[in-house]
Biopython code that builds the backbone (N, CA, C, O; Angstrom):
import numpy as np
from Bio.PDB.StructureBuilder import StructureBuilder

atoms = [
    (1, "MET", "N", (17.663, -5.089, -0.417)),
    (1, "MET", "CA", (17.209, -6.211, -1.202)),
    (1, "MET", "C", (16.480, -7.169, -0.262)),
    (1, "MET", "O", (16.933, -7.442, 0.850)),
    (2, "LEU", "N", (15.373, -7.657, -0.724)),
    (2, "LEU", "CA", (14.588, -8.626, 0.037)),
    (2, "LEU", "C", (14.821, -10.012, -0.546)),
    (2, "LEU", "O", (14.772, -10.191, -1.763)),
    (3, "VAL", "N", (15.071, -10.984, 0.307)),
    (3, "VAL", "CA", (15.176, -12.377, -0.126)),
    (3, "VAL", "C", (13.849, -13.037, 0.203)),
    (3, "VAL", "O", (13.449, -13.104, 1.365)),
    (4, "ASP", "N", (13.168, -13.526, -0.832)),
    (4, "ASP", "CA", (11.856, -14.136, -0.670)),
    (4, "ASP", "C", (11.871, -15.504, -1.326)),
    (4, "ASP", "O", (11.683, -15.624, -2.536)),
    (5, "GLY", "N", (12.096, -16.532, -0.525)),
    (5, "GLY", "CA", (12.170, -17.887, -1.037)),
    (5, "GLY", "C", (10.870, -18.392, -1.635)),
    (5, "GLY", "O", (10.862, -19.431, -2.295)),
    (6, "GLY", "N", (9.758, -17.674, -1.416)),
    (6, "GLY", "CA", (8.479, -18.066, -1.981)),
    (6, "GLY", "C", (8.183, -17.425, -3.317)),
    (6, "GLY", "O", (7.214, -17.798, -3.978)),
    (7, "SER", "N", (8.994, -16.471, -3.727)),
    (7, "SER", "CA", (8.780, -15.774, -4.993)),
    (7, "SER", "C", (9.350, -16.592, -6.144)),
    (7, "SER", "O", (10.458, -17.122, -6.053)),
    (8, "SER", "N", (8.581, -16.690, -7.231)),
    (8, "SER", "CA", (9.027, -17.502, -8.366)),
    (8, "SER", "C", (9.822, -16.711, -9.395)),
    (8, "SER", "O", (10.290, -17.282, -10.381)),
    (9, "ILE", "N", (9.984, -15.401, -9.182)),
    (9, "ILE", "CA", (10.802, -14.569, -10.078)),
    (9, "ILE", "C", (11.655, -13.627, -9.243)),
    (9, "ILE", "O", (11.381, -13.391, -8.067)),
    (10, "ASN", "N", (12.695, -13.096, -9.875)),
    (10, "ASN", "CA", (13.521, -12.054, -9.270)),
    (10, "ASN", "C", (13.013, -10.726, -9.811)),
    (10, "ASN", "O", (12.849, -10.570, -11.021)),
    (11, "ILE", "N", (12.764, -9.774, -8.928)),
    (11, "ILE", "CA", (12.158, -8.512, -9.333)),
    (11, "ILE", "C", (13.100, -7.360, -9.025)),
    (11, "ILE", "O", (13.686, -7.296, -7.944)),
    (12, "LEU", "N", (13.239, -6.461, -9.974)),
    (12, "LEU", "CA", (13.949, -5.200, -9.789)),
    (12, "LEU", "C", (12.906, -4.106, -9.966)),
    (12, "LEU", "O", (12.177, -4.099, -10.958)),
    (13, "PHE", "N", (12.828, -3.187, -9.021)),
    (13, "PHE", "CA", (11.807, -2.147, -9.084)),
    (13, "PHE", "C", (12.254, -0.966, -9.939)),
    (13, "PHE", "O", (13.444, -0.662, -10.023)),
    (14, "ARG", "N", (11.302, -0.316, -10.564)),
    (14, "ARG", "CA", (11.543, 0.782, -11.498)),
    (14, "ARG", "C", (12.434, 1.867, -10.892)),
    (14, "ARG", "O", (13.294, 2.409, -11.586)),
    (15, "ASN", "N", (12.244, 2.194, -9.610)),
    (15, "ASN", "CA", (13.030, 3.263, -8.996)),
    (15, "ASN", "C", (14.503, 2.885, -8.808)),
    (15, "ASN", "O", (15.308, 3.743, -8.446)),
    (16, "SER", "N", (14.869, 1.638, -9.044)),
    (16, "SER", "CA", (16.267, 1.207, -8.942)),
    (16, "SER", "C", (17.041, 1.398, -10.244)),
    (16, "SER", "O", (18.271, 1.381, -10.232)),
    (17, "LEU", "N", (16.355, 1.577, -11.345)),
    (17, "LEU", "CA", (17.032, 1.698, -12.645)),
    (17, "LEU", "C", (18.028, 2.858, -12.702)),
    (17, "LEU", "O", (19.161, 2.643, -13.132)),
    (18, "PRO", "N", (17.659, 4.089, -12.286)),
    (18, "PRO", "CA", (18.633, 5.190, -12.355)),
    (18, "PRO", "C", (19.866, 4.951, -11.479)),
    (18, "PRO", "O", (20.978, 5.306, -11.869)),
    (19, "ALA", "N", (19.679, 4.355, -10.302)),
    (19, "ALA", "CA", (20.813, 4.095, -9.416)),
    (19, "ALA", "C", (21.804, 3.117, -10.044)),
    (19, "ALA", "O", (23.005, 3.188, -9.785)),
    (20, "LEU", "N", (21.293, 2.205, -10.871)),
    (20, "LEU", "CA", (22.152, 1.238, -11.560)),
    (20, "LEU", "C", (22.588, 1.732, -12.935)),
    (20, "LEU", "O", (23.260, 1.016, -13.678)),
    (21, "LYS", "N", (22.199, 2.963, -13.264)),
    (21, "LYS", "CA", (22.520, 3.577, -14.562)),
    (21, "LYS", "C", (21.996, 2.726, -15.718)),
    (21, "LYS", "O", (22.673, 2.533, -16.728)),
    (22, "LEU", "N", (20.774, 2.225, -15.543)),
    (22, "LEU", "CA", (20.114, 1.439, -16.578)),
    (22, "LEU", "C", (19.023, 2.274, -17.225)),
    (22, "LEU", "O", (18.365, 3.076, -16.564)),
    (23, "THR", "N", (18.837, 2.079, -18.516)),
    (23, "THR", "CA", (17.789, 2.790, -19.246)),
    (23, "THR", "C", (16.781, 1.779, -19.782)),
    (23, "THR", "O", (17.114, 0.604, -19.939)),
    (24, "PRO", "N", (15.557, 2.215, -20.065)),
    (24, "PRO", "CA", (14.570, 1.300, -20.637)),
    (24, "PRO", "C", (15.033, 0.661, -21.953)),
    (24, "PRO", "O", (14.584, -0.432, -22.298)),
    (25, "ALA", "N", (15.915, 1.327, -22.679)),
    (25, "ALA", "CA", (16.415, 0.774, -23.941)),
    (25, "ALA", "C", (17.258, -0.485, -23.719)),
    (25, "ALA", "O", (17.411, -1.285, -24.642)),
    (26, "GLN", "N", (17.803, -0.675, -22.528)),
    (26, "GLN", "CA", (18.630, -1.841, -22.227)),
    (26, "GLN", "C", (17.800, -3.066, -21.843)),
    (26, "GLN", "O", (18.336, -4.170, -21.741)),
    (27, "LEU", "N", (16.511, -2.879, -21.634)),
    (27, "LEU", "CA", (15.658, -3.977, -21.202)),
    (27, "LEU", "C", (15.222, -4.832, -22.382)),
    (27, "LEU", "O", (15.003, -4.332, -23.485)),
    (28, "LYS", "N", (15.101, -6.122, -22.133)),
    (28, "LYS", "CA", (14.579, -7.043, -23.134)),
    (28, "LYS", "C", (13.099, -7.278, -22.838)),
    (28, "LYS", "O", (12.672, -7.162, -21.689)),
    (29, "PRO", "N", (12.321, -7.606, -23.858)),
    (29, "PRO", "CA", (10.878, -7.817, -23.627)),
    (29, "PRO", "C", (10.605, -8.956, -22.646)),
    (29, "PRO", "O", (11.359, -9.926, -22.563)),
    (30, "TYR", "N", (9.521, -8.811, -21.918)),
    (30, "TYR", "CA", (9.023, -9.846, -21.012)),
    (30, "TYR", "C", (7.509, -9.804, -21.135)),
    (30, "TYR", "O", (6.879, -8.837, -20.709)),
    (31, "ASP", "N", (6.926, -10.832, -21.707)),
    (31, "ASP", "CA", (5.523, -10.802, -22.094)),
    (31, "ASP", "C", (4.536, -11.253, -21.027)),
    (31, "ASP", "O", (3.338, -11.014, -21.176)),
    (32, "ALA", "N", (4.986, -11.883, -19.976)),
    (32, "ALA", "CA", (4.061, -12.408, -18.969)),
    (32, "ALA", "C", (3.790, -11.383, -17.869)),
    (32, "ALA", "O", (4.641, -10.550, -17.557)),
    (33, "GLN", "N", (2.608, -11.456, -17.293)),
    (33, "GLN", "CA", (2.270, -10.649, -16.128)),
    (33, "GLN", "C", (2.622, -11.445, -14.875)),
    (33, "GLN", "O", (2.773, -12.666, -14.927)),
    (34, "PHE", "N", (2.749, -10.745, -13.751)),
    (34, "PHE", "CA", (2.949, -11.459, -12.492)),
    (34, "PHE", "C", (1.992, -10.919, -11.437)),
    (34, "PHE", "O", (1.511, -9.790, -11.528)),
    (35, "TRP", "N", (1.729, -11.748, -10.441)),
    (35, "TRP", "CA", (0.787, -11.436, -9.371)),
    (35, "TRP", "C", (1.486, -11.502, -8.026)),
    (35, "TRP", "O", (2.560, -12.091, -7.902)),
    (36, "GLY", "N", (0.873, -10.895, -7.019)),
    (36, "GLY", "CA", (1.330, -11.093, -5.653)),
    (36, "GLY", "C", (2.085, -9.935, -5.040)),
    (36, "GLY", "O", (2.402, -9.980, -3.851)),
    (37, "ILE", "N", (2.382, -8.907, -5.797)),
    (37, "ILE", "CA", (3.066, -7.755, -5.225)),
    (37, "ILE", "C", (2.035, -6.697, -4.828)),
    (37, "ILE", "O", (2.023, -6.224, -3.692)),
    (38, "LEU", "N", (1.183, -6.337, -5.765)),
    (38, "LEU", "CA", (0.096, -5.398, -5.493)),
    (38, "LEU", "C", (-1.162, -6.199, -5.147)),
    (38, "LEU", "O", (-1.505, -7.141, -5.863)),
    (39, "PRO", "N", (-1.847, -5.844, -4.073)),
    (39, "PRO", "CA", (-3.018, -6.626, -3.672)),
    (39, "PRO", "C", (-4.077, -6.717, -4.779)),
    (39, "PRO", "O", (-4.535, -5.703, -5.304)),
    (40, "GLU", "N", (-4.446, -7.938, -5.113)),
    (40, "GLU", "CA", (-5.510, -8.246, -6.067)),
    (40, "GLU", "C", (-5.313, -7.635, -7.457)),
    (40, "GLU", "O", (-6.283, -7.429, -8.186)),
    (41, "GLN", "N", (-4.069, -7.347, -7.823)),
    (41, "GLN", "CA", (-3.787, -6.778, -9.142)),
    (41, "GLN", "C", (-2.628, -7.522, -9.788)),
    (41, "GLN", "O", (-1.692, -7.952, -9.115)),
    (42, "SER", "N", (-2.710, -7.663, -11.098)),
    (42, "SER", "CA", (-1.561, -8.189, -11.828)),
    (42, "SER", "C", (-0.648, -7.024, -12.181)),
    (42, "SER", "O", (-1.074, -5.869, -12.190)),
    (43, "SER", "N", (0.589, -7.332, -12.468)),
    (43, "SER", "CA", (1.571, -6.311, -12.838)),
    (43, "SER", "C", (2.142, -6.642, -14.204)),
    (43, "SER", "O", (2.510, -7.786, -14.471)),
    (44, "VAL", "N", (2.213, -5.652, -15.057)),
    (44, "VAL", "CA", (2.810, -5.807, -16.378)),
    (44, "VAL", "C", (4.230, -5.239, -16.298)),
    (44, "VAL", "O", (4.396, -4.035, -16.102)),
    (45, "PRO", "N", (5.250, -6.078, -16.445)),
    (45, "PRO", "CA", (6.629, -5.612, -16.314)),
    (45, "PRO", "C", (7.051, -4.690, -17.461)),
    (45, "PRO", "O", (6.499, -4.740, -18.560)),
    (46, "LEU", "N", (8.035, -3.859, -17.172)),
    (46, "LEU", "CA", (8.649, -3.010, -18.206)),
    (46, "LEU", "C", (9.536, -3.838, -19.121)),
    (46, "LEU", "O", (9.752, -3.467, -20.275)),
    (47, "GLY", "N", (10.049, -4.950, -18.625)),
    (47, "GLY", "CA", (10.948, -5.813, -19.382)),
    (47, "GLY", "C", (11.756, -6.658, -18.428)),
    (47, "GLY", "O", (11.374, -6.848, -17.273)),
    (48, "GLN", "N", (12.876, -7.166, -18.913)),
    (48, "GLN", "CA", (13.771, -7.971, -18.079)),
    (48, "GLN", "C", (15.211, -7.636, -18.422)),
    (48, "GLN", "O", (15.508, -7.122, -19.500)),
    (49, "ILE", "N", (16.102, -7.937, -17.479)),
    (49, "ILE", "CA", (17.524, -7.686, -17.712)),
    (49, "ILE", "C", (18.353, -8.671, -16.896)),
    (49, "ILE", "O", (17.977, -9.042, -15.783)),
    (50, "MET", "N", (19.467, -9.085, -17.452)),
    (50, "MET", "CA", (20.399, -9.986, -16.776)),
    (50, "MET", "C", (21.508, -9.118, -16.156)),
    (50, "MET", "O", (22.171, -8.354, -16.858)),
    (51, "LEU", "N", (21.699, -9.246, -14.836)),
    (51, "LEU", "CA", (22.716, -8.467, -14.129)),
    (51, "LEU", "C", (23.639, -9.387, -13.346)),
    (51, "LEU", "O", (23.236, -10.463, -12.905)),
    (52, "LEU", "N", (24.880, -8.949, -13.180)),
    (52, "LEU", "CA", (25.846, -9.670, -12.371)),
    (52, "LEU", "C", (25.630, -9.260, -10.912)),
    (52, "LEU", "O", (25.694, -8.074, -10.587)),
    (53, "VAL", "N", (25.378, -10.228, -10.037)),
    (53, "VAL", "CA", (25.117, -9.957, -8.622)),
    (53, "VAL", "C", (26.182, -10.655, -7.792)),
    (53, "VAL", "O", (26.461, -11.840, -7.979)),
    (54, "GLN", "N", (26.781, -9.892, -6.860)),
    (54, "GLN", "CA", (27.860, -10.426, -6.033)),
    (54, "GLN", "C", (27.495, -10.325, -4.562)),
    (54, "GLN", "O", (26.979, -9.302, -4.112)),
    (55, "PHE", "N", (27.764, -11.389, -3.813)),
    (55, "PHE", "CA", (27.614, -11.415, -2.362)),
    (55, "PHE", "C", (28.979, -11.658, -1.754)),
    (55, "PHE", "O", (29.786, -12.398, -2.317)),
    (56, "GLY", "N", (29.249, -11.040, -0.601)),
    (56, "GLY", "CA", (30.484, -11.284, 0.124)),
    (56, "GLY", "C", (31.368, -10.060, 0.165)),
    (56, "GLY", "O", (30.917, -8.932, -0.034)),
    (57, "THR", "N", (32.625, -10.304, 0.425)),
    (57, "THR", "CA", (33.638, -9.252, 0.533)),
    (57, "THR", "C", (34.577, -9.356, -0.667)),
    (57, "THR", "O", (34.540, -10.352, -1.391)),
    (58, "PRO", "N", (35.425, -8.338, -0.891)),
    (58, "PRO", "CA", (36.335, -8.407, -2.049)),
    (58, "PRO", "C", (37.248, -9.641, -2.068)),
    (58, "PRO", "O", (37.644, -10.095, -3.141)),
    (59, "ASP", "N", (37.582, -10.183, -0.900)),
    (59, "ASP", "CA", (38.476, -11.339, -0.886)),
    (59, "ASP", "C", (37.751, -12.683, -0.720)),
    (59, "ASP", "O", (38.381, -13.738, -0.802)),
    (60, "HIS", "N", (36.445, -12.651, -0.489)),
    (60, "HIS", "CA", (35.667, -13.891, -0.314)),
    (60, "HIS", "C", (34.239, -13.624, -0.787)),
    (60, "HIS", "O", (33.431, -13.053, -0.054)),
    (61, "PHE", "N", (33.938, -14.039, -2.011)),
    (61, "PHE", "CA", (32.659, -13.658, -2.606)),
    (61, "PHE", "C", (32.122, -14.752, -3.515)),
    (61, "PHE", "O", (32.796, -15.736, -3.819)),
    (62, "ARG", "N", (30.882, -14.539, -3.937)),
    (62, "ARG", "CA", (30.215, -15.402, -4.922)),
    (62, "ARG", "C", (29.498, -14.490, -5.897)),
    (62, "ARG", "O", (28.754, -13.602, -5.480)),
    (63, "THR", "N", (29.710, -14.696, -7.191)),
    (63, "THR", "CA", (29.123, -13.869, -8.233)),
    (63, "THR", "C", (28.390, -14.751, -9.239)),
    (63, "THR", "O", (28.913, -15.778, -9.672)),
    (64, "GLU", "N", (27.179, -14.347, -9.608)),
    (64, "GLU", "CA", (26.380, -15.065, -10.600)),
    (64, "GLU", "C", (25.572, -14.060, -11.417)),
    (64, "GLU", "O", (25.278, -12.962, -10.944)),
    (65, "PHE", "N", (25.215, -14.437, -12.640)),
    (65, "PHE", "CA", (24.279, -13.646, -13.425)),
    (65, "PHE", "C", (22.865, -13.984, -12.983)),
    (65, "PHE", "O", (22.510, -15.155, -12.853)),
    (66, "VAL", "N", (22.054, -12.945, -12.750)),
    (66, "VAL", "CA", (20.677, -13.121, -12.302)),
    (66, "VAL", "C", (19.758, -12.382, -13.263)),
    (66, "VAL", "O", (20.007, -11.226, -13.605)),
    (67, "ASN", "N", (18.697, -13.049, -13.696)),
    (67, "ASN", "CA", (17.706, -12.420, -14.564)),
    (67, "ASN", "C", (16.633, -11.761, -13.695)),
    (67, "ASN", "O", (15.992, -12.422, -12.878)),
    (68, "PHE", "N", (16.445, -10.455, -13.880)),
    (68, "PHE", "CA", (15.453, -9.693, -13.134)),
    (68, "PHE", "C", (14.323, -9.259, -14.056)),
    (68, "PHE", "O", (14.556, -8.856, -15.196)),
    (69, "VAL", "N", (13.101, -9.346, -13.552)),
    (69, "VAL", "CA", (11.932, -8.771, -14.209)),
    (69, "VAL", "C", (11.764, -7.379, -13.616)),
    (69, "VAL", "O", (11.805, -7.216, -12.396)),
    (70, "ILE", "N", (11.573, -6.366, -14.472)),
    (70, "ILE", "CA", (11.480, -4.984, -14.005)),
    (70, "ILE", "C", (10.021, -4.632, -13.738)),
    (70, "ILE", "O", (9.205, -4.581, -14.658)),
    (71, "ALA", "N", (9.703, -4.389, -12.462)),
    (71, "ALA", "CA", (8.341, -4.024, -12.072)),
    (71, "ALA", "C", (8.061, -2.581, -12.475)),
    (71, "ALA", "O", (8.903, -1.700, -12.297)),
    (72, "ASP", "N", (6.880, -2.352, -13.014)),
    (72, "ASP", "CA", (6.498, -1.012, -13.484)),
    (72, "ASP", "C", (5.883, -0.183, -12.356)),
    (72, "ASP", "O", (4.879, 0.501, -12.554)),
    (73, "PHE", "N", (6.490, -0.249, -11.184)),
    (73, "PHE", "CA", (6.097, 0.579, -10.045)),
    (73, "PHE", "C", (7.276, 0.614, -9.087)),
    (73, "PHE", "O", (8.188, -0.209, -9.174)),
    (74, "ASP", "N", (7.248, 1.576, -8.170)),
    (74, "ASP", "CA", (8.331, 1.709, -7.203)),
    (74, "ASP", "C", (8.048, 0.815, -6.005)),
    (74, "ASP", "O", (6.893, 0.605, -5.637)),
    (75, "GLY", "N", (9.095, 0.295, -5.407)),
    (75, "GLY", "CA", (8.948, -0.574, -4.251)),
    (75, "GLY", "C", (9.746, -0.067, -3.073)),
    (75, "GLY", "O", (10.578, 0.829, -3.212)),
    (76, "THR", "N", (9.494, -0.637, -1.922)),
    (76, "THR", "CA", (10.233, -0.288, -0.707)),
    (76, "THR", "C", (11.675, -0.752, -0.817)),
    (76, "THR", "O", (12.592, -0.081, -0.343)),
    (77, "TYR", "N", (11.869, -1.909, -1.447)),
    (77, "TYR", "CA", (13.205, -2.461, -1.649)),
    (77, "TYR", "C", (13.671, -2.116, -3.062)),
    (77, "TYR", "O", (12.874, -1.691, -3.898)),
    (78, "HIS", "N", (14.956, -2.301, -3.322)),
    (78, "HIS", "CA", (15.470, -2.123, -4.677)),
    (78, "HIS", "C", (15.142, -3.341, -5.534)),
    (78, "HIS", "O", (14.864, -3.232, -6.728)),
    (79, "ALA", "N", (15.183, -4.506, -4.882)),
    (79, "ALA", "CA", (14.963, -5.751, -5.624)),
    (79, "ALA", "C", (14.449, -6.829, -4.689)),
    (79, "ALA", "O", (14.568, -6.727, -3.468)),
    (80, "ILE", "N", (13.877, -7.864, -5.286)),
    (80, "ILE", "CA", (13.470, -9.069, -4.558)),
    (80, "ILE", "C", (14.171, -10.247, -5.229)),
    (80, "ILE", "O", (14.015, -10.474, -6.429)),
    (81, "LEU", "N", (14.931, -10.980, -4.457)),
    (81, "LEU", "CA", (15.546, -12.217, -4.957)),
    (81, "LEU", "C", (14.629, -13.363, -4.590)),
    (81, "LEU", "O", (14.357, -13.596, -3.412)),
    (82, "GLY", "N", (14.154, -14.075, -5.588)),
    (82, "GLY", "CA", (13.265, -15.204, -5.374)),
    (82, "GLY", "C", (14.015, -16.521, -5.389)),
    (82, "GLY", "O", (15.245, -16.552, -5.387)),
    (83, "HIS", "N", (13.254, -17.610, -5.403)),
    (83, "HIS", "CA", (13.902, -18.926, -5.344)),
    (83, "HIS", "C", (14.761, -19.252, -6.567)),
    (83, "HIS", "O", (15.650, -20.094, -6.443)),
    (84, "PRO", "N", (14.552, -18.631, -7.762)),
    (84, "PRO", "CA", (15.518, -18.915, -8.843)),
    (84, "PRO", "C", (16.947, -18.503, -8.465)),
    (84, "PRO", "O", (17.904, -19.198, -8.808)),
    (85, "SER", "N", (17.091, -17.380, -7.762)),
    (85, "SER", "CA", (18.429, -16.938, -7.341)),
    (85, "SER", "C", (18.976, -17.805, -6.219)),
    (85, "SER", "O", (20.154, -18.160, -6.217)),
    (86, "LEU", "N", (18.114, -18.145, -5.263)),
    (86, "LEU", "CA", (18.574, -19.004, -4.168)),
    (86, "LEU", "C", (19.087, -20.330, -4.712)),
    (86, "LEU", "O", (20.081, -20.863, -4.219)),
    (87, "THR", "N", (18.417, -20.863, -5.725)),
    (87, "THR", "CA", (18.844, -22.112, -6.350)),
    (87, "THR", "C", (20.168, -21.922, -7.088)),
    (87, "THR", "O", (21.070, -22.753, -6.973)),
    (88, "LYS", "N", (20.284, -20.839, -7.839)),
    (88, "LYS", "CA", (21.512, -20.587, -8.612)),
    (88, "LYS", "C", (22.728, -20.445, -7.690)),
    (88, "LYS", "O", (23.801, -20.971, -7.985)),
    (89, "TYR", "N", (22.554, -19.734, -6.576)),
    (89, "TYR", "CA", (23.653, -19.538, -5.623)),
    (89, "TYR", "C", (23.815, -20.714, -4.666)),
    (89, "TYR", "O", (24.783, -20.765, -3.908)),
    (90, "MET", "N", (22.876, -21.660, -4.692)),
    (90, "MET", "CA", (22.822, -22.752, -3.712)),
    (90, "MET", "C", (22.817, -22.158, -2.304)),
    (90, "MET", "O", (23.487, -22.654, -1.398)),
    (91, "ALA", "N", (22.042, -21.083, -2.145)),
    (91, "ALA", "CA", (22.014, -20.328, -0.895)),
    (91, "ALA", "C", (20.953, -20.861, 0.055)),
    (91, "ALA", "O", (19.920, -21.384, -0.363)),
    (92, "VAL", "N", (21.237, -20.713, 1.340)),
    (92, "VAL", "CA", (20.298, -21.090, 2.389)),
    (92, "VAL", "C", (19.986, -19.835, 3.204)),
    (92, "VAL", "O", (20.868, -19.305, 3.880)),
    (93, "PRO", "N", (18.741, -19.354, 3.150)),
    (93, "PRO", "CA", (18.388, -18.178, 3.957)),
    (93, "PRO", "C", (17.985, -18.587, 5.375)),
    (93, "PRO", "O", (17.342, -19.617, 5.575)),
    (94, "HIS", "N", (18.364, -17.780, 6.336)),
    (94, "HIS", "CA", (17.895, -17.947, 7.708)),
    (94, "HIS", "C", (17.179, -16.654, 8.055)),
    (94, "HIS", "O", (17.805, -15.668, 8.443)),
    (95, "TYR", "N", (15.857, -16.668, 7.909)),
    (95, "TYR", "CA", (15.057, -15.456, 8.023)),
    (95, "TYR", "C", (15.062, -14.873, 9.429)),
    (95, "TYR", "O", (14.969, -13.654, 9.574)),
    (96, "SER", "N", (15.167, -15.693, 10.470)),
    (96, "SER", "CA", (15.167, -15.179, 11.842)),
    (96, "SER", "C", (16.395, -14.326, 12.125)),
    (96, "SER", "O", (16.311, -13.324, 12.836)),
    (97, "TYR", "N", (17.540, -14.725, 11.567)),
    (97, "TYR", "CA", (18.786, -14.002, 11.799)),
    (97, "TYR", "C", (19.144, -13.050, 10.660)),
    (97, "TYR", "O", (20.169, -12.371, 10.718)),
    (98, "LEU", "N", (18.304, -12.999, 9.627)),
    (98, "LEU", "CA", (18.560, -12.166, 8.449)),
    (98, "LEU", "C", (19.932, -12.445, 7.847)),
    (98, "LEU", "O", (20.693, -11.525, 7.545)),
    (99, "VAL", "N", (20.236, -13.736, 7.679)),
    (99, "VAL", "CA", (21.517, -14.175, 7.134)),
    (99, "VAL", "C", (21.251, -15.077, 5.934)),
    (99, "VAL", "O", (20.301, -15.860, 5.919)),
    (100, "LEU", "N", (22.105, -14.948, 4.940)),
    (100, "LEU", "CA", (22.049, -15.790, 3.752)),
    (100, "LEU", "C", (23.410, -16.471, 3.624)),
    (100, "LEU", "O", (24.435, -15.791, 3.572)),
    (101, "LYS", "N", (23.435, -17.792, 3.575)),
    (101, "LYS", "CA", (24.695, -18.531, 3.466)),
    (101, "LYS", "C", (24.758, -19.229, 2.127)),
    (101, "LYS", "O", (23.770, -19.797, 1.662)),
    (102, "MET", "N", (25.942, -19.182, 1.499)),
    (102, "MET", "CA", (26.130, -19.841, 0.206)),
    (102, "MET", "C", (27.563, -20.329, 0.077)),
    (102, "MET", "O", (28.479, -19.715, 0.624)),
    (103, "PRO", "N", (27.766, -21.431, -0.642)),
    (103, "PRO", "CA", (29.111, -21.984, -0.796)),
    (103, "PRO", "C", (29.926, -21.213, -1.833)),
    (103, "PRO", "O", (29.385, -20.690, -2.806)),
    (104, "THR", "N", (31.240, -21.156, -1.603)),
    (104, "THR", "CA", (32.186, -20.598, -2.563)),
    (104, "THR", "C", (33.403, -21.534, -2.590)),
    (104, "THR", "O", (33.460, -22.521, -1.857)),
    (105, "GLU", "N", (34.355, -21.207, -3.435)),
    (105, "GLU", "CA", (35.583, -22.013, -3.492)),
    (105, "GLU", "C", (36.387, -21.887, -2.209)),
    (105, "GLU", "O", (37.155, -22.789, -1.874)),
    (106, "LYS", "N", (36.223, -20.779, -1.481)),
    (106, "LYS", "CA", (36.980, -20.544, -0.246)),
    (106, "LYS", "C", (36.194, -20.887, 1.008)),
    (106, "LYS", "O", (36.655, -20.608, 2.114)),
    (107, "GLY", "N", (35.036, -21.475, 0.864)),
    (107, "GLY", "CA", (34.209, -21.789, 2.024)),
    (107, "GLY", "C", (32.862, -21.102, 1.914)),
    (107, "GLY", "O", (32.445, -20.705, 0.826)),
    (108, "VAL", "N", (32.187, -20.962, 3.040)),
    (108, "VAL", "CA", (30.826, -20.415, 3.055)),
    (108, "VAL", "C", (30.866, -18.903, 3.229)),
    (108, "VAL", "O", (31.558, -18.385, 4.106)),
    (109, "VAL", "N", (30.108, -18.197, 2.375)),
    (109, "VAL", "CA", (29.881, -16.760, 2.540)),
    (109, "VAL", "C", (28.600, -16.621, 3.341)),
    (109, "VAL", "O", (27.577, -17.222, 3.015)),
    (110, "ASP", "N", (28.672, -15.816, 4.401)),
    (110, "ASP", "CA", (27.451, -15.547, 5.143)),
    (110, "ASP", "C", (27.386, -14.067, 5.450)),
    (110, "ASP", "O", (28.405, -13.401, 5.636)),
    (111, "GLY", "N", (26.189, -13.583, 5.496)),
    (111, "GLY", "CA", (25.975, -12.177, 5.782)),
    (111, "GLY", "C", (24.714, -11.697, 5.117)),
    (111, "GLY", "O", (24.027, -12.445, 4.421)),
    (112, "PRO", "N", (24.424, -10.442, 5.343)),
    (112, "PRO", "CA", (23.203, -9.876, 4.746)),
    (112, "PRO", "C", (23.357, -9.642, 3.263)),
    (112, "PRO", "O", (22.424, -9.171, 2.612)),
]
sb = StructureBuilder()
sb.init_structure("model")
sb.init_model(0)
sb.init_chain("A")
sb.init_seg("    ")
for serial, (resi, resn, name, xyz) in enumerate(atoms, 1):
    if name == "N":
        sb.init_residue(resn, " ", resi, " ")
    sb.init_atom(name, np.array(xyz, "f"), 0.0, 1.0, " ", f" {name:<3s}", serial, name[0])
structure = sb.get_structure()
């Protein structure tokens, strides 16, 4: 998963659907196109889906529902978390160390 604080949407790539046991029938419509993934081309999404995303370990974690737009092409990553997710988790990314820190009831979760 790539954390991109400059991205205005959360993206899940088409090749990740089978691994998550998701089918196109489970997707909800998403009518807008997005730019910036493919050079000089807009992308028409397959749809959108709300998924539960968890960071941390079984005894110290943070879980939130995240809305993903499904890209109609395969990507190097499974997903891209944009600034909507960083805001929801109140997360602070440190790109040099590849660490993401976020508050929980038990303190700060940090890790990839």
